[in-house]
C-alpha positions as CSV (number, residue, x, y, z in Angstrom):
1,X,148.2,-80.9,-148.4
2,X,152.3,-79.1,-147.8
3,X,153.8,-78.5,-150.4
4,X,158.0,-79.2,-150.6
5,X,158.5,-75.5,-149.4
6,X,156.8,-76.3,-146.4
7,X,157.9,-80.2,-145.6
8,X,162.2,-78.4,-145.9
9,X,161.0,-75.7,-143.8
10,X,159.9,-77.8,-140.6
11,X,162.1,-80.6,-141.7
12,X,165.1,-78.0,-140.8
13,X,162.9,-76.8,-137.7
14,X,162.8,-80.5,-136.9
15,X,166.7,-80.6,-137.2
16,X,167.4,-77.6,-135.3
17,X,164.9,-77.7,-132.8
18,X,166.7,-81.4,-132.1
19,X,170.3,-80.0,-132.0
20,X,169.3,-77.6,-129.5
21,X,167.7,-80.2,-127.3
22,X,171.0,-81.9,-127.6
23,X,172.5,-78.6,-125.9
24,X,170.1,-77.8,-123.8
25,X,170.0,-81.7,-122.0
26,X,173.8,-82.0,-122.0
27,X,173.5,-78.8,-120.0
28,X,171.1,-80.2,-118.0
29,X,172.5,-83.9,-117.4
30,X,175.7,-82.0,-115.8
31,X,174.4,-78.5,-114.4
32,X,174.6,-77.8,-110.5
33,X,170.3,-78.0,-109.3
34,X,168.9,-79.4,-112.3
35,X,171.5,-82.5,-112.3
36,X,170.8,-83.5,-108.3
37,X,169.5,-87.1,-108.0
38,X,166.4,-85.9,-105.9
39,X,165.1,-83.8,-109.8
40,X,163.2,-86.5,-111.6
41,X,164.1,-87.7,-114.8
42,X,160.7,-86.4,-116.1
43,X,160.9,-82.9,-115.1
44,X,164.4,-82.4,-116.6
45,X,163.5,-83.7,-120.3
46,X,160.2,-81.8,-119.8
47,X,162.5,-78.1,-118.5
48,X,164.6,-79.9,-121.2
49,X,161.1,-79.6,-123.8
50,X,160.3,-75.9,-122.4
51,X,163.6,-74.6,-123.1
52,X,163.6,-76.0,-126.0
53,X,161.0,-74.4,-127.9
54,X,162.1,-70.6,-126.5
55,X,165.1,-70.8,-127.8
56,X,164.0,-72.2,-131.2
57,X,161.4,-69.4,-131.3
58,X,163.9,-67.0,-129.8
59,X,167.1,-68.2,-132.6
60,X,166.0,-69.8,-135.5
61,X,166.4,-67.2,-137.6
62,X,170.0,-66.2,-136.6
63,X,171.3,-69.9,-137.3
64,X,173.5,-70.4,-140.2
65,X,172.6,-73.1,-143.0
66,X,173.0,-76.8,-142.5
67,X,174.1,-79.6,-144.5
68,X,171.8,-82.2,-143.7
69,X,174.1,-84.7,-145.2
70,X,174.1,-87.5,-141.8
71,X,177.8,-87.4,-141.5
72,X,177.4,-83.2,-140.6
73,X,173.8,-83.6,-138.5
74,X,176.2,-86.5,-136.4
75,X,179.2,-84.1,-136.1
76,X,177.3,-81.2,-135.3
77,X,175.6,-83.4,-132.9
78,X,178.8,-84.0,-130.7
79,X,179.7,-80.1,-130.8
80,X,176.8,-79.2,-129.2
81,X,177.3,-82.1,-126.7
82,X,180.3,-80.9,-126.3
83,X,178.9,-77.7,-125.4
84,X,176.4,-77.9,-123.0
85,X,178.4,-80.2,-121.2
86,X,181.3,-77.9,-120.9
87,X,178.8,-75.1,-119.4
88,X,177.1,-77.6,-117.1
89,X,180.5,-78.5,-115.6
90,X,181.9,-75.3,-115.4
91,X,179.7,-74.7,-113.0
92,X,179.9,-78.0,-110.9
93,X,184.0,-77.1,-110.7
94,X,183.6,-75.0,-107.6
95,X,181.4,-77.9,-105.8
96,X,184.0,-80.4,-107.0
97,X,186.8,-78.1,-105.0
98,X,184.5,-77.6,-101.7
99,X,184.4,-81.7,-102.0
100,X,187.9,-82.2,-102.3
101,X,188.5,-79.6,-99.8
102,X,186.0,-81.5,-97.2
103,X,187.9,-85.1,-98.1
104,X,191.3,-83.5,-97.1
105,X,189.6,-82.0,-93.7
106,X,188.0,-85.9,-93.5
107,X,191.7,-87.8,-94.1
108,X,193.7,-85.2,-90.8
109,X,190.8,-84.9,-88.6
110,X,190.9,-89.9,-89.1
111,X,187.5,-89.8,-90.6
112,X,188.8,-91.9,-93.1
113,X,191.0,-94.2,-90.9
114,X,188.4,-96.9,-92.2
115,X,190.6,-97.2,-95.4
116,X,193.8,-98.0,-93.3
117,X,192.5,-101.1,-92.8
118,X,190.5,-102.0,-96.1
119,X,191.6,-100.3,-98.9
120,X,187.9,-100.9,-100.6
121,X,186.2,-99.6,-98.1
122,X,183.5,-96.7,-99.0
123,X,184.2,-94.2,-96.9
124,X,182.3,-91.0,-97.7
125,X,183.6,-87.3,-97.5
126,X,181.5,-86.5,-94.5
127,X,183.2,-82.3,-94.2
128,X,182.9,-82.8,-97.8
129,X,178.9,-83.2,-98.1
130,X,178.9,-80.4,-95.9
131,X,180.5,-77.9,-97.9
132,X,178.7,-79.3,-100.9
133,X,175.6,-78.4,-99.0
134,X,176.7,-74.7,-98.4
135,X,177.9,-74.7,-102.0
136,X,174.2,-75.3,-103.0
137,X,172.7,-72.5,-100.2
138,X,175.1,-69.7,-101.9
139,X,174.8,-70.9,-105.3
140,X,170.9,-71.1,-105.1
141,X,171.2,-67.2,-102.9
142,X,173.0,-65.6,-105.4
143,X,170.7,-66.9,-108.6
144,X,173.5,-69.1,-110.1
145,X,170.5,-71.5,-111.5
146,X,169.1,-68.0,-113.1
147,X,172.3,-67.2,-114.8
148,X,173.4,-70.7,-115.6
149,X,170.0,-70.9,-117.9
150,X,170.7,-67.4,-119.1
151,X,174.7,-68.3,-120.2
152,X,173.0,-71.5,-122.2
153,X,171.0,-69.0,-124.0
154,X,173.3,-66.4,-124.4
155,X,175.4,-69.5,-126.4
156,X,173.3,-70.1,-128.7
157,X,174.1,-66.4,-129.8
158,X,177.2,-66.4,-129.5
159,X,178.3,-70.0,-130.5
160,X,176.4,-71.0,-133.4
161,X,175.2,-74.4,-134.4
162,X,177.9,-74.5,-136.8
163,X,180.5,-72.8,-135.8
164,X,183.2,-73.2,-132.5
165,X,186.8,-71.3,-132.8
166,X,189.0,-72.5,-130.2
167,X,191.1,-69.7,-129.7
168,X,194.4,-69.3,-127.6
169,X,192.2,-67.4,-124.8
170,X,190.2,-70.7,-124.9
171,X,192.6,-72.9,-123.8
172,X,194.2,-69.9,-121.2
173,X,191.1,-69.8,-119.5
174,X,190.4,-73.8,-119.3
175,X,194.0,-73.5,-117.5
176,X,192.4,-71.1,-115.4
177,X,189.6,-73.4,-114.8
178,X,192.2,-76.6,-113.4
179,X,194.1,-74.4,-111.4
180,X,191.2,-73.0,-109.9
181,X,190.4,-75.8,-108.7
182,X,193.4,-77.0,-106.4
183,X,193.5,-73.2,-104.8
184,X,189.5,-73.1,-104.3
185,X,190.1,-75.9,-102.2
186,X,193.3,-75.0,-100.1
187,X,191.8,-71.9,-99.6
188,X,188.7,-73.3,-97.9
189,X,190.3,-76.2,-96.2
190,X,193.0,-73.9,-95.2
191,X,191.9,-72.9,-91.3
192,X,191.5,-76.7,-90.3
193,X,193.9,-78.0,-92.0
194,X,196.1,-75.5,-90.2
195,X,194.4,-76.1,-86.7
196,X,195.4,-80.1,-87.4
197,X,198.4,-79.1,-87.8
198,X,199.1,-77.5,-84.6
199,X,197.2,-79.8,-82.8
200,X,199.0,-82.9,-84.4
201,X,202.5,-81.0,-83.3
202,X,201.0,-80.6,-79.5
203,X,200.2,-84.4,-79.5
204,X,203.7,-85.2,-80.5
205,X,204.8,-82.9,-77.9
206,X,202.7,-84.3,-75.0
207,X,204.4,-87.9,-76.2
208,X,207.7,-86.8,-75.7
209,X,206.6,-85.4,-72.1
210,X,204.6,-87.9,-71.1
211,X,205.5,-91.4,-73.1
212,X,202.9,-93.5,-70.8
213,X,200.1,-91.3,-72.3
214,X,198.1,-93.6,-75.6
215,X,198.6,-90.7,-77.8
216,X,196.9,-92.7,-81.0
217,X,194.2,-92.9,-78.7
218,X,193.8,-89.7,-77.3
219,X,194.8,-88.4,-81.0
220,X,191.0,-89.3,-82.4
221,X,189.0,-86.9,-80.0
222,X,191.6,-84.3,-80.0
223,X,191.9,-83.6,-83.8
224,X,187.9,-84.5,-84.0
225,X,187.4,-81.7,-81.7
226,X,189.5,-79.1,-83.0
227,X,188.6,-79.6,-86.5
228,X,185.2,-79.0,-85.6
229,X,185.3,-76.0,-83.7
230,X,187.9,-74.3,-86.1
231,X,185.3,-74.9,-89.2
232,X,182.5,-73.2,-87.0
233,X,184.5,-70.1,-86.0
234,X,185.3,-70.3,-89.9
235,X,182.2,-70.5,-91.2
236,X,181.8,-66.8,-92.2
237,X,184.8,-66.8,-94.3
238,X,183.7,-69.7,-95.8
239,X,180.7,-68.8,-97.3
240,X,181.9,-65.6,-98.4
241,X,185.2,-67.8,-100.1
242,X,182.1,-69.6,-101.5
243,X,180.1,-66.7,-102.6
244,X,183.4,-64.6,-104.2
245,X,184.2,-68.3,-106.0
246,X,181.3,-68.5,-107.6
247,X,180.5,-65.2,-108.7
248,X,184.2,-65.5,-110.2
249,X,183.4,-69.0,-112.0
250,X,180.4,-67.1,-113.7
251,X,182.4,-64.6,-115.3
252,X,185.0,-67.3,-116.0
253,X,183.1,-69.2,-118.0
254,X,181.2,-66.4,-119.7
255,X,185.0,-65.1,-121.3
256,X,185.0,-69.2,-122.0
257,X,181.8,-68.7,-124.6
258,X,183.2,-65.5,-126.1
259,X,186.5,-67.2,-126.7
260,X,184.7,-69.6,-128.7
261,X,182.5,-66.8,-130.9
262,X,183.7,-66.3,-133.7
263,X,185.3,-62.8,-135.2
264,X,182.8,-59.8,-135.4
265,X,180.4,-62.0,-132.5
């Protein structure tokens, strides 16, 4: 028969494990690779439970005392949800930037022409999907998934359950996250955008020289060929820049976590 002290200890471990699982599951919901639709939900749950068991065993002793009041537990659970979501979301930002860059190129190449005739038509970003796969391959090659799990484990030491102290550095890093998405997207799309601008300029001059030429029809073939050739030539630059951007965002994510830590950690 278990005494009251043992029951309180087991209840405390269960509540803390549950809070750990909330942070881990929200991380797995949004993080690259783990959030992929090809990953079975059962696998995510099993992985979340395994990580929760490891984290509870490792960081049980360093967690602060928790008031087991319902509203207090609810607030801590909400905080854990946001922290896990933020860690996974920060790793997705380069993927979002790559998709945005692909959308810019698609629009300039004419792959989104269907939207001119039907605003409600679903026109997928073809180049954006290619860039997304390229980012995923580079992410796996540099062991980004290992870094994500390492960052998740570090977060339990740096940001305990009942502590999260945003500072000016936190706001500054979040602003840098937001601005970096557009900067990365423009840099990835820059070679194709510049080449397509030159092609549009050449077609405009051709329309002035030979007005009888059907430039509207000709422009579709020319811009697709020019865009694909420039993308093929610029593959090494794009891969190198994506690798640099992923590594930069990894360091920014760690800085963001450290900015939430209480003084002295």
